[in-house]
N, C-alpha and C positions, 0 to 999 in steps of 0.2 A: 504494500499499499504506500502510495506516495505521500511524502510530507511536503508542506508548503512554507513559504516565507513571504514576508512583506518587503517590498522594495519601493522606495519613494519615487513619486513623480513630483518634483519641486513646483512651487507656484510659478517660478520663471521656467517656462518649458524650452527645451531644445528641440526645435522643429526641423525635420528634413523635408525639403521640397524637391520632388522629382517629377518630370513630365516627359513622355515620349514626344517625338516631333509633332505628331498630329494633335497633341494635347497641350502644347506650349502656350498657345493663345488663350486657351481655356484656363490654364493655370495662372497666366499673367492677369487675366480678367478677375479671377478669384482672389488672387493676392492683392490686386488693386482695391477691390471691394472690402477686403479685410485688413488693409494696410495698417490702420490704427491699432488693431489687436496684434498683428504680427510684429510691429515695431517694439512691442513690450516684451518680446521673447528673443531668444538667440536662434538665428536661422542658419541652416546648412543646405546646400543644394549641389546638384550634379551639373557639370559642364555648362551648356548653353542656358539651361533653365536658371541657374544661379546668376549668370552674367546678365540675362534679361531682366530678372527681378531687381538686381542691384541698379542697373542702368535706368530702367523705365520707372521704377518706384523710389529710387534713392534710399534703398534699405540696405543696411550692412548685412552681408551674408558670407559665410565661409564657403568658398568655392572649392569643390572637389573635382575629380576627373569626370569626363563624360561617362555615362552609363556603360557603353560598350568598351570603354578603355579602363574600366575598373571602379567607376564611381559608385555603382550599385553595391559592389562589394565593400567599398569604403564606408558607405552608410551602414551596411549590415554589420561590419566590424564595430562601428561606434555603438550600434544597438546592443551587441553582445557585451561591450565594455560599460554599458550603462550611461552612455553619453548622448543618446538620442531618446527623447520622451514621446515623440508624436511623429508619425510618418504620413505625409500627404504625397500620394504617388498616383498621379493621373496617367494611367497606362492605357494603351490602345489594344484591346483584346482582339481586334480584327486584323492587326498588322503583324505578320511573322517577323520576329526579330532574332538576329544571330546570337544575341546574349541572353536568350530566354532562360538558360540555367542560372544565370546571375540573378535574374528577376525573381525566379522561384526561390532561390536561396535567400534573397532580401526579404521577401514576404514570409518565408518560413521563420526566419529569425525574429521578425516582428511578432509573430504568433507565439513562438517559444518564450520570448521575454515579455509577453503580454503588454505590449504598448498599443495605444490607439493607432489604427491605420485607416486612412480614407483613400479609397481607390477611385472615387468619383466626386463630383462637386457637391452633390446633395449630402453625402456622408461627411465631407469636409465641413460643410456649413453647419451640420448638426453638432459636430465635435467642437469646432472653434467657438460656437455660440453657447456651449454648455457652461453652466456655472462652475464646473470642475476645472475648466481651462485655466483659471487664474488662481487656483488654490492648490495646496499641498494635497496629494492623494497617495494612498498606499495601494499599489498594485499587488496582486497575489500571484506568485509564480511557484512552480515546482522547486523544491530545494534540491539542487543538483549535487549536493555534497556527497551523497551515497554513490551517485554515478561517477563522480570524479575519483572516488576512493575504491571503486570496484577492482576486483582482481582480474587480471588478464590471463587467459589460459596460457600455460607455459608451453613453450615450443619444444620440439624434440631436441635432445642434447646435440645431435649432429648438426642441426640447423644453427644453434647458437655458436658452434665452433667455426662455422663457415662465414659468420658475420664479422 
């Protein structure tokens, strides 16, 4: 049976903004509409999305690599490290993308670490307008201590000698 732990989402959220090419205008429009709320938090973004938001909305944003060049994985890494609290990812489900495994990994990490994820404008509007957006919140996640401490099956002696 799994045990759980509480991990904080601070009042000042660290928000990752990601949008595929066909969704960048929609992301920009959403960010413009929510500019006053967004400027109260710390923003991160991938490639062109971050550059557009910074330039068009004059918002400071930590710019990472473009998604296909590793930006999705950079965001995922920050989620696993507890450095991202909310993911807004306007992705295009009708467009095949060469970095699809990275996208799945990013979404998987957001679920594993139980952070809010908005994959469309309606969900993003609901989350960003929630009273929880500007307050401290304890998210509940599986306590991975036992997973990290698990014993790994030993290898045959001859395999160890060849390493």
